[in-house]
C-alpha positions, 0 to 999 in steps of 0.5 A, a space after each residue: 764203269 768207274 766214276 772218275 773225277 779228273 783234275 788238272 796237272 799237279 807239278 813237282 816244285 823241286 827235283 825228286 829221285 826217279 826210279 823204274 822209269 818206264 817211258 820207252 814202251 807201255 808195259 804190264 806189271 801183272 799177269 792179268 789178261 785184262 791189264 792194259 799196258 802203260 807207261 809208268 814211273 816212280 818218283 821218290 823224295 824225303 823233302 817235307 814240303 813236297 810231301 806235304 804239297 802232294 798229300 794235300 792235293 791228293 786229300 783235296 781231290 778225294 774230299 771233292 769226290 767224297 765230301 762226307 768221308 774222313 779222308 785221313 782215317 780212310 787212307 790209314 785204314 786201307 779203305 781208300 787207295 792212294 798213289 803215295 806209298 811209304 818208302 820203308 814199306 816198299 824197301 821191306 817188301 823188296 827185301 823179303 822178296 829178295 830173300 825168298 827168291 834168292 835174287 837181289 832185288 833190294 830198294 834200300 834207297 827208298 827208306 825215309 822217302 815217300 814214293 809216288 807211282 804214276 802211270 798212263 796209257 799214253 806217251 807222256 810229255 818227256 824232256 831232258 836237260 842237255 847242255 843247259 837246254 831243254 830238249 823234247 823227246 817226241 816219241 818212244 824211240 827217242 825215249 829209248 835212245 835216251 834211257 840209259 843216260 837220262 832215265 836210270 833209277 837214281 836220276 833227278 827228275 821233275 814231273 807232272 801228274 793228274 790226280 783222279 778220284 774213282 769209285 771201286 769196281 766190283 764187289 771187292 774193289 776199293 775207291 781211291 785216287 790215281 796219279 796219271 803220268 803227264 810229264 817227266 823232265 830228266 836233269 841227267 844228274 844222279 847216281 845209278 842205284 841199280 847196277 848195270 853189267 859192264 858189257 866189256 865183262 859179259 864174256 870175260 869167263 869165256 875169254 879167260 878159258 879160250 886163251 888157255 885152250 888148244 883150238 885144234 883139240 876136240 871138245 869133250 862130249 856131253 853126258 846128254 
């Protein structure tokens, strides 16, 4: 079992952009049979003071675990994994995948930002700001009902995580620091960055054809 050092919650002091907020049900992100389904969220910002705070806390947790390690050098060399990523690299990766698959999966909004990825096996504390009041969402069903209005990619959020240092597992496992998702508060403000199809347009092609068809005419037979 990995050796883990757990710390208290560390909170954002300013709103970050929330993306891919998976708070209504735990899900897996790979095809591995060993992966446990988790709640997850991406938090993105270009605010220098917030980035500095989170980098300092991640480094502090790592130094506490490995006091003789040059933390900055280990991170730069890819020998120590951290939950904070370069938004430009994530945008480049999404663009390459989009071009390779032919499906548009861009995340250009991440450019110039740092992106914190946090996960948890347990439902985090979830709140929303509604009519100026903080409302607690007690369970996954409540989070699901609020998802479209309060947890879309592009919404402004506050959050809390717990950073944990861990040893690598297995011959090829790297040590690192994880961010465990503790709490999310959605302001409800922001602009959706991933377009959702208008339900009224979903069957528009059928409606256009149906209005010109004779309902008494038999349909053409299929070739198969």
